[in-house]
All heavy atoms as TSV, in Angstrom:
chain	resi	resn	atom	element	x	y	z
A	1	MET	N	N	73.813	-33.591	-60.676
A	1	MET	CA	C	73.825	-33.359	-59.306
A	1	MET	C	C	74.362	-34.574	-58.525
A	1	MET	O	O	73.929	-35.627	-58.682
A	1	MET	CB	C	72.372	-32.920	-58.802
A	1	MET	CG	C	72.332	-32.478	-57.426
A	1	MET	SD	S	70.735	-31.776	-56.963
A	1	MET	CE	C	69.974	-33.094	-56.069
A	2	ALA	N	N	75.198	-34.153	-57.576
A	2	ALA	CA	C	75.879	-35.274	-56.827
A	2	ALA	C	C	74.923	-35.791	-55.694
A	2	ALA	O	O	74.132	-35.000	-55.143
A	2	ALA	CB	C	77.192	-34.693	-56.146
A	3	LEU	N	N	75.046	-36.933	-55.468
A	3	LEU	CA	C	74.260	-37.544	-54.273
A	3	LEU	C	C	74.800	-37.077	-53.026
A	3	LEU	O	O	76.008	-36.880	-52.866
A	3	LEU	CB	C	74.313	-39.151	-54.442
A	3	LEU	CG	C	73.617	-39.724	-55.569
A	3	LEU	CD1	C	73.961	-41.296	-55.673
A	3	LEU	CD2	C	72.040	-39.412	-55.670
A	4	PRO	N	N	73.918	-36.965	-51.987
A	4	PRO	CA	C	74.406	-36.683	-50.671
A	4	PRO	C	C	75.278	-37.678	-50.116
A	4	PRO	O	O	75.060	-38.916	-50.314
A	4	PRO	CB	C	73.202	-36.421	-49.805
A	4	PRO	CG	C	72.046	-37.114	-50.575
A	4	PRO	CD	C	72.454	-37.160	-51.984
A	5	ARG	N	N	76.295	-37.343	-49.325
A	5	ARG	CA	C	77.122	-38.411	-48.865
A	5	ARG	C	C	76.415	-39.046	-47.650
A	5	ARG	O	O	75.665	-38.457	-46.971
A	5	ARG	CB	C	78.608	-37.865	-48.404
A	5	ARG	CG	C	78.598	-36.934	-47.342
A	5	ARG	CD	C	80.048	-36.719	-46.992
A	5	ARG	NE	N	80.209	-35.243	-46.706
A	5	ARG	CZ	C	81.364	-34.736	-46.549
A	5	ARG	NH1	N	82.541	-35.427	-46.811
A	5	ARG	NH2	N	81.455	-33.384	-46.334
A	6	ILE	N	N	76.735	-40.177	-47.426
A	6	ILE	CA	C	76.178	-41.047	-46.327
A	6	ILE	C	C	77.008	-40.785	-45.045
A	6	ILE	O	O	78.186	-40.854	-45.077
A	6	ILE	CB	C	76.120	-42.563	-46.643
A	6	ILE	CG1	C	75.124	-42.658	-47.772
A	6	ILE	CG2	C	75.644	-43.318	-45.380
A	6	ILE	CD1	C	75.108	-44.176	-48.364
A	7	LEU	N	N	76.316	-40.462	-44.053
A	7	LEU	CA	C	76.985	-40.116	-42.725
A	7	LEU	C	C	76.941	-41.153	-41.752
A	7	LEU	O	O	75.964	-41.878	-41.687
A	7	LEU	CB	C	76.222	-38.793	-42.110
A	7	LEU	CG	C	76.287	-37.596	-42.961
A	7	LEU	CD1	C	75.573	-36.458	-42.339
A	7	LEU	CD2	C	77.683	-37.078	-43.359
A	8	ARG	N	N	78.022	-41.276	-40.992
A	8	ARG	CA	C	78.024	-42.225	-39.797
A	8	ARG	C	C	78.004	-41.319	-38.608
A	8	ARG	O	O	78.839	-40.491	-38.307
A	8	ARG	CB	C	79.303	-43.054	-39.820
A	8	ARG	CG	C	79.230	-44.033	-38.661
A	8	ARG	CD	C	80.509	-45.002	-38.665
A	8	ARG	NE	N	81.713	-44.140	-38.393
A	8	ARG	CZ	C	82.774	-44.128	-39.162
A	8	ARG	NH1	N	82.782	-44.877	-40.265
A	8	ARG	NH2	N	83.796	-43.424	-38.900
A	9	ILE	N	N	76.824	-41.335	-37.892
A	9	ILE	CA	C	76.688	-40.480	-36.750
A	9	ILE	C	C	76.505	-41.235	-35.513
A	9	ILE	O	O	75.819	-42.377	-35.363
A	9	ILE	CB	C	75.277	-39.703	-36.916
A	9	ILE	CG1	C	75.190	-39.063	-38.296
A	9	ILE	CG2	C	74.976	-38.726	-35.802
A	9	ILE	CD1	C	73.837	-38.596	-38.698
A	10	THR	N	N	77.273	-40.865	-34.452
A	10	THR	CA	C	77.298	-41.645	-33.253
A	10	THR	C	C	76.998	-40.678	-32.063
A	10	THR	O	O	77.404	-39.485	-32.119
A	10	THR	CB	C	78.539	-42.299	-32.916
A	10	THR	OG1	O	79.696	-41.374	-32.986
A	10	THR	CG2	C	78.859	-43.392	-34.025
A	11	VAL	N	N	76.365	-41.194	-31.013
A	11	VAL	CA	C	76.175	-40.449	-29.825
A	11	VAL	C	C	76.772	-41.219	-28.634
A	11	VAL	O	O	76.424	-42.389	-28.405
A	11	VAL	CB	C	74.589	-40.283	-29.626
A	11	VAL	CG1	C	74.377	-39.488	-28.236
A	11	VAL	CG2	C	73.898	-39.594	-30.708
A	12	ASP	N	N	77.628	-40.489	-27.916
A	12	ASP	CA	C	78.353	-41.048	-26.791
A	12	ASP	C	C	77.415	-40.924	-25.656
A	12	ASP	O	O	77.174	-39.844	-25.038
A	12	ASP	CB	C	79.603	-40.312	-26.556
A	12	ASP	CG	C	80.425	-40.864	-25.354
A	12	ASP	OD1	O	79.847	-41.578	-24.570
A	12	ASP	OD2	O	81.518	-40.411	-25.213
A	13	HIS	N	N	76.724	-42.030	-25.132
A	13	HIS	CA	C	75.862	-41.995	-24.074
A	13	HIS	C	C	76.583	-41.817	-22.719
A	13	HIS	O	O	75.821	-41.490	-21.811
A	13	HIS	CB	C	75.037	-43.347	-24.065
A	13	HIS	CG	C	73.971	-43.365	-25.197
A	13	HIS	ND1	N	73.305	-44.366	-25.554
A	13	HIS	CD2	C	73.524	-42.293	-26.015
A	13	HIS	CE1	C	72.566	-44.111	-26.561
A	13	HIS	NE2	N	72.705	-42.817	-26.873
A	14	GLN	N	N	77.828	-41.801	-22.601
A	14	GLN	CA	C	78.525	-41.466	-21.424
A	14	GLN	C	C	78.443	-39.858	-21.235
A	14	GLN	O	O	78.634	-39.466	-20.131
A	14	GLN	CB	C	80.000	-42.017	-21.429
A	14	GLN	CG	C	80.103	-43.438	-21.442
A	14	GLN	CD	C	79.512	-44.104	-20.362
A	14	GLN	OE1	O	79.637	-43.619	-19.248
A	14	GLN	NE2	N	78.704	-45.220	-20.484
A	15	ARG	N	N	78.328	-39.229	-22.375
A	15	ARG	CA	C	78.297	-37.831	-22.344
A	15	ARG	C	C	76.980	-37.177	-22.641
A	15	ARG	O	O	76.757	-36.027	-22.049
A	15	ARG	CB	C	79.223	-37.345	-23.484
A	15	ARG	CG	C	80.669	-37.673	-23.207
A	15	ARG	CD	C	81.486	-37.335	-24.347
A	15	ARG	NE	N	81.914	-35.925	-23.963
A	15	ARG	CZ	C	82.847	-35.116	-24.725
A	15	ARG	NH1	N	83.452	-35.714	-25.745
A	15	ARG	NH2	N	83.118	-34.001	-24.366
A	16	CYS	N	N	76.105	-37.935	-23.184
A	16	CYS	CA	C	74.715	-37.217	-23.498
A	16	CYS	C	C	73.920	-36.954	-22.292
A	16	CYS	O	O	73.730	-37.887	-21.509
A	16	CYS	CB	C	73.931	-38.227	-24.467
A	16	CYS	SG	S	72.332	-37.540	-24.931
A	17	VAL	N	N	73.383	-35.770	-22.137
A	17	VAL	CA	C	72.553	-35.445	-20.964
A	17	VAL	C	C	71.083	-35.387	-21.379
A	17	VAL	O	O	70.251	-34.929	-20.440
A	17	VAL	CB	C	73.063	-34.220	-20.215
A	17	VAL	CG1	C	74.449	-34.586	-19.631
A	17	VAL	CG2	C	73.145	-33.075	-21.165
A	18	GLY	N	N	70.790	-35.533	-22.620
A	18	GLY	CA	C	69.298	-35.464	-23.033
A	18	GLY	C	C	68.695	-34.156	-23.130
A	18	GLY	O	O	67.497	-34.086	-22.907
A	19	ASN	N	N	69.449	-33.055	-23.446
A	19	ASN	CA	C	68.809	-31.778	-23.450
A	19	ASN	C	C	68.075	-31.541	-24.772
A	19	ASN	O	O	67.563	-30.415	-24.940
A	19	ASN	CB	C	69.872	-30.660	-23.114
A	19	ASN	CG	C	70.694	-30.458	-24.279
A	19	ASN	OD1	O	70.783	-31.167	-25.334
A	19	ASN	ND2	N	71.560	-29.339	-24.211
A	20	ALA	N	N	68.138	-32.391	-25.722
A	20	ALA	CA	C	67.316	-32.372	-26.986
A	20	ALA	C	C	67.755	-31.362	-27.941
A	20	ALA	O	O	66.981	-31.069	-28.961
A	20	ALA	CB	C	65.792	-32.294	-26.627
A	21	GLN	N	N	68.867	-30.746	-27.874
A	21	GLN	CA	C	69.288	-29.829	-28.889
A	21	GLN	C	C	69.389	-30.484	-30.309
A	21	GLN	O	O	69.056	-29.926	-31.220
A	21	GLN	CB	C	70.697	-29.051	-28.501
A	21	GLN	CG	C	70.517	-28.136	-27.385
A	21	GLN	CD	C	69.581	-27.042	-27.595
A	21	GLN	OE1	O	69.599	-26.331	-28.677
A	21	GLN	NE2	N	68.532	-26.938	-26.756
A	22	CYS	N	N	69.978	-31.651	-30.294
A	22	CYS	CA	C	70.045	-32.378	-31.589
A	22	CYS	C	C	68.614	-32.759	-32.123
A	22	CYS	O	O	68.416	-32.645	-33.370
A	22	CYS	CB	C	71.008	-33.556	-31.449
A	22	CYS	SG	S	70.422	-34.752	-30.280
A	23	VAL	N	N	67.764	-33.215	-31.176
A	23	VAL	CA	C	66.437	-33.495	-31.658
A	23	VAL	C	C	65.704	-32.317	-32.267
A	23	VAL	O	O	65.071	-32.310	-33.281
A	23	VAL	CB	C	65.676	-34.119	-30.452
A	23	VAL	CG1	C	64.113	-34.399	-30.796
A	23	VAL	CG2	C	66.275	-35.347	-29.904
A	24	ASN	N	N	65.930	-31.105	-31.650
A	24	ASN	CA	C	65.328	-29.867	-32.117
A	24	ASN	C	C	65.920	-29.553	-33.519
A	24	ASN	O	O	65.091	-29.079	-34.349
A	24	ASN	CB	C	65.426	-28.753	-31.091
A	24	ASN	CG	C	64.674	-28.988	-29.848
A	24	ASN	OD1	O	63.752	-29.686	-29.822
A	24	ASN	ND2	N	65.196	-28.392	-28.795
A	25	GLN	N	N	67.235	-29.756	-33.612
A	25	GLN	CA	C	67.865	-29.230	-34.916
A	25	GLN	C	C	67.642	-30.245	-36.071
A	25	GLN	O	O	67.503	-29.845	-37.227
A	25	GLN	CB	C	69.320	-29.104	-34.665
A	25	GLN	CG	C	69.631	-27.987	-33.742
A	25	GLN	CD	C	69.325	-26.614	-34.253
A	25	GLN	OE1	O	69.363	-26.345	-35.578
A	25	GLN	NE2	N	68.905	-25.798	-33.400
A	26	ALA	N	N	67.553	-31.539	-35.790
A	26	ALA	CA	C	67.403	-32.564	-36.888
A	26	ALA	C	C	66.476	-33.657	-36.321
A	26	ALA	O	O	66.916	-34.828	-36.085
A	26	ALA	CB	C	68.768	-33.080	-37.252
A	27	PRO	N	N	65.166	-33.415	-36.315
A	27	PRO	CA	C	64.213	-34.390	-35.685
A	27	PRO	C	C	64.117	-35.536	-36.547
A	27	PRO	O	O	63.706	-36.685	-36.075
A	27	PRO	CB	C	63.003	-33.619	-35.615
A	27	PRO	CG	C	63.038	-32.496	-36.458
A	27	PRO	CD	C	64.467	-32.171	-36.572
A	28	GLY	N	N	64.390	-35.537	-37.785
A	28	GLY	CA	C	64.447	-36.727	-38.670
A	28	GLY	C	C	65.546	-37.606	-38.506
A	28	GLY	O	O	65.615	-38.787	-38.821
A	29	VAL	N	N	66.545	-37.260	-37.791
A	29	VAL	CA	C	67.840	-37.968	-37.446
A	29	VAL	C	C	67.850	-38.463	-36.023
A	29	VAL	O	O	68.216	-39.620	-35.746
A	29	VAL	CB	C	69.090	-37.116	-37.789
A	29	VAL	CG1	C	70.386	-37.813	-37.468
A	29	VAL	CG2	C	69.075	-36.677	-39.331
A	30	PHE	N	N	67.550	-37.614	-35.105
A	30	PHE	CA	C	67.687	-38.013	-33.770
A	30	PHE	C	C	66.328	-38.100	-32.912
A	30	PHE	O	O	65.381	-37.395	-33.158
A	30	PHE	CB	C	68.452	-36.855	-32.986
A	30	PHE	CG	C	69.765	-36.704	-33.472
A	30	PHE	CD1	C	70.109	-35.689	-34.360
A	30	PHE	CD2	C	70.902	-37.456	-33.032
A	30	PHE	CE1	C	71.485	-35.460	-34.896
A	30	PHE	CE2	C	72.137	-37.288	-33.492
A	30	PHE	CZ	C	72.439	-36.278	-34.546
A	31	ARG	N	N	66.332	-38.956	-32.076
A	31	ARG	CA	C	65.117	-39.219	-31.122
A	31	ARG	C	C	65.672	-39.467	-29.699
A	31	ARG	O	O	66.824	-39.863	-29.506
A	31	ARG	CB	C	64.280	-40.362	-31.468
A	31	ARG	CG	C	63.510	-40.160	-32.798
A	31	ARG	CD	C	62.244	-39.267	-32.602
A	31	ARG	NE	N	61.443	-39.331	-33.735
A	31	ARG	CZ	C	61.538	-38.488	-34.759
A	31	ARG	NH1	N	62.414	-37.571	-34.730
A	31	ARG	NH2	N	60.656	-38.622	-35.822
A	32	HIS	N	N	64.892	-39.362	-28.672
A	32	HIS	CA	C	65.309	-39.829	-27.375
A	32	HIS	C	C	64.912	-41.218	-27.136
A	32	HIS	O	O	63.841	-41.593	-27.612
A	32	HIS	CB	C	64.629	-38.927	-26.297
A	32	HIS	CG	C	65.452	-37.653	-26.039
A	32	HIS	ND1	N	64.890	-36.661	-25.361
A	32	HIS	CD2	C	66.673	-37.284	-26.322
A	32	HIS	CE1	C	65.705	-35.569	-25.216
A	32	HIS	NE2	N	66.844	-36.026	-25.871
A	33	ASN	N	N	65.759	-41.972	-26.484
A	33	ASN	CA	C	65.415	-43.396	-26.083
A	33	ASN	C	C	64.754	-43.318	-24.688
A	33	ASN	O	O	64.374	-42.209	-24.229
A	33	ASN	CB	C	66.692	-44.113	-26.019
A	33	ASN	CG	C	67.710	-43.805	-25.030
A	33	ASN	OD1	O	67.482	-43.006	-24.167
A	33	ASN	ND2	N	68.970	-44.237	-25.224
A	34	ASP	N	N	64.501	-44.522	-24.210
A	34	ASP	CA	C	63.834	-44.546	-22.791
A	34	ASP	C	C	64.558	-43.983	-21.772
A	34	ASP	O	O	64.032	-43.663	-20.747
A	34	ASP	CB	C	63.484	-45.997	-22.611
A	34	ASP	CG	C	62.411	-46.755	-23.477
A	34	ASP	OD1	O	61.762	-45.850	-24.065
A	34	ASP	OD2	O	62.430	-47.910	-23.564
A	35	GLN	N	N	65.882	-43.774	-21.802
A	35	GLN	CA	C	66.726	-43.234	-20.904
A	35	GLN	C	C	66.854	-41.627	-21.124
A	35	GLN	O	O	67.663	-41.065	-20.518
A	35	GLN	CB	C	68.048	-43.834	-20.780
A	35	GLN	CG	C	68.071	-45.201	-20.212
A	35	GLN	CD	C	67.570	-46.335	-21.194
A	35	GLN	OE1	O	67.880	-46.137	-22.534
A	35	GLN	NE2	N	66.771	-47.170	-20.859
A	36	VAL	N	N	66.079	-41.095	-22.011
A	36	VAL	CA	C	66.102	-39.688	-22.420
A	36	VAL	C	C	67.514	-39.282	-22.944
A	36	VAL	O	O	68.055	-38.237	-22.564
A	36	VAL	CB	C	65.577	-38.741	-21.262
A	36	VAL	CG1	C	65.246	-37.362	-21.857
A	36	VAL	CG2	C	64.325	-39.376	-20.688
A	37	GLN	N	N	68.117	-40.139	-23.703
A	37	GLN	CA	C	69.399	-39.937	-24.333
A	37	GLN	C	C	69.122	-39.949	-25.820
A	37	GLN	O	O	68.358	-40.781	-26.375
A	37	GLN	CB	C	70.467	-40.834	-23.984
A	37	GLN	CG	C	70.900	-40.663	-22.529
A	37	GLN	CD	C	72.058	-41.586	-22.169
A	37	GLN	OE1	O	71.921	-42.750	-22.304
A	37	GLN	NE2	N	73.104	-41.067	-21.606
A	38	SER	N	N	69.881	-39.234	-26.633
A	38	SER	CA	C	69.597	-39.134	-28.121
A	38	SER	C	C	70.202	-40.376	-28.671
A	38	SER	O	O	71.206	-40.948	-28.304
A	38	SER	CB	C	70.323	-37.974	-28.613
A	38	SER	OG	O	69.697	-36.752	-28.203
A	39	VAL	N	N	69.486	-40.891	-29.705
A	39	VAL	CA	C	69.925	-41.961	-30.523
A	39	VAL	C	C	69.606	-41.548	-31.992
A	39	VAL	O	O	68.728	-40.792	-32.326
A	39	VAL	CB	C	69.087	-43.307	-30.199
A	39	VAL	CG1	C	69.455	-43.802	-28.833
A	39	VAL	CG2	C	67.706	-43.129	-30.378
A	40	VAL	N	N	70.405	-42.099	-32.868
A	40	VAL	CA	C	70.210	-41.937	-34.323
A	40	VAL	C	C	69.188	-42.779	-34.858
A	40	VAL	O	O	69.442	-44.046	-34.724
A	40	VAL	CB	C	71.602	-41.989	-35.056
A	40	VAL	CG1	C	71.439	-41.859	-36.504
A	40	VAL	CG2	C	72.629	-41.081	-34.513
A	41	VAL	N	N	68.137	-42.302	-35.476
A	41	VAL	CA	C	67.152	-43.105	-35.993
A	41	VAL	C	C	67.175	-43.235	-37.480
A	41	VAL	O	O	66.767	-44.228	-38.036
A	41	VAL	CB	C	65.710	-42.603	-35.569
A	41	VAL	CG1	C	65.543	-42.905	-34.049
A	41	VAL	CG2	C	65.377	-41.331	-35.996
A	42	ASP	N	N	67.790	-42.242	-38.213
A	42	ASP	CA	C	67.950	-42.190	-39.678
A	42	ASP	C	C	69.046	-41.270	-39.965
A	42	ASP	O	O	68.839	-39.952	-39.952
A	42	ASP	CB	C	66.666	-41.748	-40.276
A	42	ASP	CG	C	66.769	-41.795	-41.852
A	42	ASP	OD1	O	67.768	-42.155	-42.432
A	42	ASP	OD2	O	65.659	-41.478	-42.499
A	43	PRO	N	N	70.290	-41.613	-40.331
A	43	PRO	CA	C	71.368	-40.807	-40.593
A	43	PRO	C	C	71.106	-39.921	-41.850
A	43	PRO	O	O	71.653	-38.964	-42.051
A	43	PRO	CB	C	72.593	-41.674	-40.767
A	43	PRO	CG	C	72.002	-43.110	-40.866
A	43	PRO	CD	C	70.677	-43.099	-40.343
A	44	MET	N	N	70.080	-40.441	-42.670
A	44	MET	CA	C	69.816	-39.592	-43.963
A	44	MET	C	C	68.520	-38.715	-43.655
A	44	MET	O	O	67.917	-38.246	-44.706
A	44	MET	CB	C	69.548	-40.532	-45.141
A	44	MET	CG	C	70.904	-41.340	-45.424
A	44	MET	SD	S	72.289	-40.213	-45.758
A	44	MET	CE	C	71.837	-39.748	-47.398
A	45	GLY	N	N	68.096	-38.648	-42.416
A	45	GLY	CA	C	66.798	-37.959	-42.145
A	45	GLY	C	C	66.874	-36.480	-42.229
A	45	GLY	O	O	65.827	-35.749	-41.901
A	46	ALA	N	N	67.999	-35.923	-42.522
A	46	ALA	CA	C	68.023	-34.391	-42.699
A	46	ALA	C	C	69.213	-34.128	-43.542
A	46	ALA	O	O	70.133	-34.946	-43.651
A	46	ALA	CB	C	68.275	-33.749	-41.193
A	47	PRO	N	N	69.370	-32.928	-44.035
A	47	PRO	CA	C	70.600	-32.619	-44.842
A	47	PRO	C	C	71.927	-32.487	-43.952
A	47	PRO	O	O	71.758	-32.414	-42.742
A	47	PRO	CB	C	70.291	-31.160	-45.438
A	47	PRO	CG	C	68.764	-31.072	-45.450
A	47	PRO	CD	C	68.379	-31.969	-44.126
A	48	GLU	N	N	72.910	-32.797	-44.558
A	48	GLU	CA	C	74.276	-32.877	-43.882
A	48	GLU	C	C	74.449	-31.548	-43.036
A	48	GLU	O	O	74.885	-31.628	-41.896
A	48	GLU	CB	C	75.454	-32.960	-44.823
A	48	GLU	CG	C	76.787	-33.060	-44.231
A	48	GLU	CD	C	77.901	-33.294	-45.179
A	48	GLU	OE1	O	77.767	-34.081	-46.098
A	48	GLU	OE2	O	78.940	-32.728	-44.993
A	49	ALA	N	N	74.108	-30.473	-43.530
A	49	ALA	CA	C	74.283	-29.133	-42.876
A	49	ALA	C	C	73.511	-29.115	-41.513
A	49	ALA	O	O	73.894	-28.636	-40.490
A	49	ALA	CB	C	73.845	-27.935	-43.691
A	50	ALA	N	N	72.264	-29.749	-41.569
A	50	ALA	CA	C	71.446	-29.761	-40.428
A	50	ALA	C	C	71.982	-30.666	-39.280
A	50	ALA	O	O	72.038	-30.448	-38.114
A	50	ALA	CB	C	70.079	-30.177	-40.674
A	51	VAL	N	N	72.533	-31.835	-39.776
A	51	VAL	CA	C	73.213	-32.781	-38.931
A	51	VAL	C	C	74.445	-32.185	-38.235
A	51	VAL	O	O	74.580	-32.285	-37.026
A	51	VAL	CB	C	73.585	-34.091	-39.650
A	51	VAL	CG1	C	74.437	-34.965	-38.776
A	51	VAL	CG2	C	72.376	-34.812	-40.200
A	52	LEU	N	N	75.251	-31.537	-38.916
A	52	LEU	CA	C	76.408	-30.852	-38.479
A	52	LEU	C	C	75.986	-29.720	-37.545
A	52	LEU	O	O	76.633	-29.471	-36.374
A	52	LEU	CB	C	77.315	-30.222	-39.550
A	52	LEU	CG	C	77.969	-31.360	-40.372
A	52	LEU	CD1	C	78.781	-30.737	-41.520
A	52	LEU	CD2	C	78.843	-32.228	-39.544
A	53	LYS	N	N	74.897	-28.940	-37.714
A	53	LYS	CA	C	74.475	-27.982	-36.764
A	53	LYS	C	C	73.957	-28.587	-35.631
A	53	LYS	O	O	74.281	-28.100	-34.491
A	53	LYS	CB	C	73.429	-27.096	-37.391
A	53	LYS	CG	C	72.942	-26.107	-36.515
A	53	LYS	CD	C	71.903	-25.179	-37.253
A	53	LYS	CE	C	71.545	-24.059	-36.307
A	53	LYS	NZ	N	70.448	-23.220	-36.917
A	54	ALA	N	N	73.279	-29.717	-35.684
A	54	ALA	CA	C	72.902	-30.503	-34.466
A	54	ALA	C	C	74.047	-30.932	-33.639
A	54	ALA	O	O	74.070	-30.837	-32.423
A	54	ALA	CB	C	71.997	-31.603	-34.858
A	55	ALA	N	N	75.082	-31.400	-34.235
A	55	ALA	CA	C	76.263	-31.833	-33.544
A	55	ALA	C	C	76.939	-30.627	-32.811
A	55	ALA	O	O	77.425	-30.696	-31.674
A	55	ALA	CB	C	77.230	-32.562	-34.486
A	56	ARG	N	N	76.970	-29.433	-33.533
A	56	ARG	CA	C	77.584	-28.336	-32.933
A	56	ARG	C	C	76.796	-27.792	-31.764
A	56	ARG	O	O	77.376	-27.173	-30.790
A	56	ARG	CB	C	77.783	-27.214	-34.035
A	56	ARG	CG	C	78.869	-27.385	-34.916
A	56	ARG	CD	C	79.160	-26.210	-35.767
A	56	ARG	NE	N	78.068	-25.669	-36.502
A	56	ARG	CZ	C	77.668	-26.121	-37.725
A	56	ARG	NH1	N	78.442	-27.015	-38.406
A	56	ARG	NH2	N	76.622	-25.568	-38.267
A	57	CYS	N	N	75.460	-27.986	-31.809
A	57	CYS	CA	C	74.594	-27.449	-30.695
A	57	CYS	C	C	74.680	-28.320	-29.445
A	57	CYS	O	O	74.193	-27.979	-28.329
A	57	CYS	CB	C	73.162	-27.456	-31.214
A	57	CYS	SG	S	72.915	-26.016	-32.278
A	58	CYS	N	N	75.235	-29.531	-29.516
A	58	CYS	CA	C	75.231	-30.388	-28.272
A	58	CYS	C	C	76.175	-29.776	-27.380
A	58	CYS	O	O	77.337	-29.687	-27.537
A	58	CYS	CB	C	75.764	-31.867	-28.779
A	58	CYS	SG	S	75.982	-32.847	-27.453
A	59	PRO	N	N	75.730	-29.431	-26.131
A	59	PRO	CA	C	76.492	-28.811	-25.068
A	59	PRO	C	C	77.591	-29.730	-24.531
A	59	PRO	O	O	78.519	-29.161	-23.905
A	59	PRO	CB	C	75.481	-28.278	-24.040
A	59	PRO	CG	C	74.292	-29.273	-24.253
A	59	PRO	CD	C	74.314	-29.684	-25.777
A	60	THR	N	N	77.420	-30.982	-24.584
A	60	THR	CA	C	78.479	-31.840	-24.132
A	60	THR	C	C	79.350	-32.483	-25.058
A	60	THR	O	O	80.236	-33.319	-24.748
A	60	THR	CB	C	77.788	-33.118	-23.236
A	60	THR	OG1	O	77.029	-33.807	-24.269
A	60	THR	CG2	C	76.833	-32.461	-22.121
A	61	GLY	N	N	79.197	-32.092	-26.379
A	61	GLY	CA	C	80.066	-32.715	-27.323
A	61	GLY	C	C	79.912	-34.192	-27.599
A	61	GLY	O	O	80.876	-34.871	-27.905
A	62	ALA	N	N	78.752	-34.740	-27.338
A	62	ALA	CA	C	78.382	-36.201	-27.417
A	62	ALA	C	C	78.365	-36.825	-28.812
A	62	ALA	O	O	78.306	-37.969	-28.926
A	62	ALA	CB	C	77.209	-36.548	-26.570
A	63	ILE	N	N	78.212	-35.849	-29.946
A	63	ILE	CA	C	77.790	-36.379	-31.231
A	63	ILE	C	C	79.162	-36.320	-32.005
A	63	ILE	O	O	79.828	-35.244	-32.160
A	63	ILE	CB	C	76.732	-35.437	-31.797
A	63	ILE	CG1	C	75.465	-35.598	-30.990
A	63	ILE	CG2	C	76.514	-35.958	-33.301
A	63	ILE	CD1	C	74.359	-34.612	-31.343
A	64	ARG	N	N	79.349	-37.293	-32.797
A	64	ARG	CA	C	80.463	-37.418	-33.762
A	64	ARG	C	C	79.798	-37.650	-35.136
A	64	ARG	O	O	78.859	-38.542	-35.168
A	64	ARG	CB	C	81.462	-38.530	-33.444
A	64	ARG	CG	C	82.214	-38.237	-32.190
A	64	ARG	CD	C	83.115	-39.437	-31.805
A	64	ARG	NE	N	84.192	-39.590	-32.937
A	64	ARG	CZ	C	85.413	-39.006	-32.789
A	64	ARG	NH1	N	85.820	-38.284	-31.721
A	64	ARG	NH2	N	86.363	-39.267	-33.793
A	65	VAL	N	N	80.335	-37.036	-36.208
A	65	VAL	CA	C	79.694	-37.258	-37.442
A	65	VAL	C	C	80.954	-37.506	-38.453
A	65	VAL	O	O	81.953	-36.771	-38.499
A	65	VAL	CB	C	79.076	-35.945	-38.034
A	65	VAL	CG1	C	78.456	-36.173	-39.396
A	65	VAL	CG2	C	78.003	-35.529	-37.008
A	66	ALA	N	N	80.886	-38.489	-39.217
A	66	ALA	CA	C	81.923	-38.837	-40.139
A	66	ALA	C	C	81.310	-39.278	-41.525
A	66	ALA	O	O	80.085	-39.621	-41.577
A	66	ALA	CB	C	82.767	-40.061	-39.586
A	67	ASP	N	N	82.118	-39.248	-42.474
A	67	ASP	CA	C	81.694	-39.714	-43.795
A	67	ASP	C	C	81.744	-41.343	-43.784
A	67	ASP	O	O	82.822	-41.908	-43.404
A	67	ASP	CB	C	82.668	-39.142	-44.975
A	67	ASP	CG	C	82.355	-39.646	-46.273
A	67	ASP	OD1	O	82.143	-40.767	-46.419
A	67	ASP	OD2	O	82.338	-38.754	-47.236
A	68	ALA	N	N	80.636	-41.945	-44.046
A	68	ALA	CA	C	80.509	-43.313	-43.884
A	68	ALA	C	C	81.425	-44.169	-44.792
A	68	ALA	O	O	82.080	-45.219	-44.489
A	68	ALA	CB	C	79.053	-43.920	-43.968
A	69	ALA	N	N	81.785	-43.571	-46.051
A	69	ALA	CA	C	82.527	-44.145	-47.127
A	69	ALA	C	C	83.981	-44.084	-46.797
A	69	ALA	O	O	84.693	-45.058	-47.026
A	69	ALA	CB	C	82.145	-43.704	-48.388
A	70	THR	N	N	84.405	-42.830	-46.347
A	70	THR	CA	C	85.825	-42.616	-46.205
A	70	THR	C	C	86.296	-42.622	-44.778
A	70	THR	O	O	87.528	-42.785	-44.520
A	70	THR	CB	C	86.233	-41.321	-46.755
A	70	THR	OG1	O	85.559	-40.227	-46.030
A	70	THR	CG2	C	85.780	-41.126	-48.196
A	71	GLY	N	N	85.430	-42.557	-43.832
A	71	GLY	CA	C	85.831	-42.398	-42.441
A	71	GLY	C	C	86.328	-40.997	-42.039
A	71	GLY	O	O	86.663	-40.753	-40.844
A	72	GLU	N	N	86.342	-40.034	-43.007
A	72	GLU	CA	C	86.724	-38.749	-42.587
A	72	GLU	C	C	85.783	-38.065	-41.618
A	72	GLU	O	O	84.606	-38.121	-41.677
A	72	GLU	CB	C	86.605	-37.715	-43.969
A	72	GLU	CG	C	86.896	-36.294	-43.645
A	72	GLU	CD	C	86.529	-35.443	-44.738
A	72	GLU	OE1	O	85.977	-35.939	-45.823
A	72	GLU	OE2	O	86.677	-34.208	-44.731
A	73	LEU	N	N	86.422	-37.605	-40.527
A	73	LEU	CA	C	85.761	-37.036	-39.450
A	73	LEU	C	C	85.171	-35.551	-39.767
A	73	LEU	O	O	86.116	-34.842	-40.161
A	73	LEU	CB	C	86.593	-36.879	-38.155
A	73	LEU	CG	C	85.821	-36.514	-36.869
A	73	LEU	CD1	C	84.788	-37.532	-36.423
A	73	LEU	CD2	C	86.890	-36.517	-35.705
A	74	LEU	N	N	83.820	-35.441	-39.826
A	74	LEU	CA	C	83.392	-34.086	-40.152
A	74	LEU	C	C	83.084	-33.232	-38.934
A	74	LEU	O	O	82.991	-32.130	-39.001
A	74	LEU	CB	C	82.032	-34.394	-40.978
A	74	LEU	CG	C	82.202	-35.227	-42.179
A	74	LEU	CD1	C	80.826	-35.471	-42.824
A	74	LEU	CD2	C	83.154	-34.603	-43.211
A	75	PHE	N	N	82.747	-33.944	-37.853
A	75	PHE	CA	C	82.600	-33.245	-36.477
A	75	PHE	C	C	82.824	-34.151	-35.448
A	75	PHE	O	O	82.346	-35.142	-35.444
A	75	PHE	CB	C	81.190	-32.575	-36.406
A	75	PHE	CG	C	81.001	-31.752	-35.154
A	75	PHE	CD1	C	81.443	-30.382	-35.212
A	75	PHE	CD2	C	80.634	-32.201	-33.984
A	75	PHE	CE1	C	81.326	-29.560	-34.157
A	75	PHE	CE2	C	80.529	-31.424	-32.918
A	75	PHE	CZ	C	80.897	-30.072	-32.979
A	76	PRO	N	N	83.554	-33.774	-34.351
A	76	PRO	CA	C	84.159	-32.560	-34.191
A	76	PRO	C	C	85.502	-32.398	-34.897
A	76	PRO	O	O	86.314	-33.097	-35.095
A	76	PRO	CB	C	84.354	-32.516	-32.596
A	76	PRO	CG	C	84.476	-33.948	-32.196
A	76	PRO	CD	C	83.765	-34.708	-33.231
């Protein structure tokens, strides 16, 4: 069985409005900071599919997901 790939997940705080869709979809990965904006607390805190769903649910498109090893952009 192949190991899960390591993801590089970033949240653009210029775009994040703190509606918590990502926190709801992948609570092991995302949390709100003191400004009620999402931050990544553990990029391996949920399966890749859940991370990508969380990114797709972001209404402002503030989340980017890439393969940490190759730099391949997975979302958007």
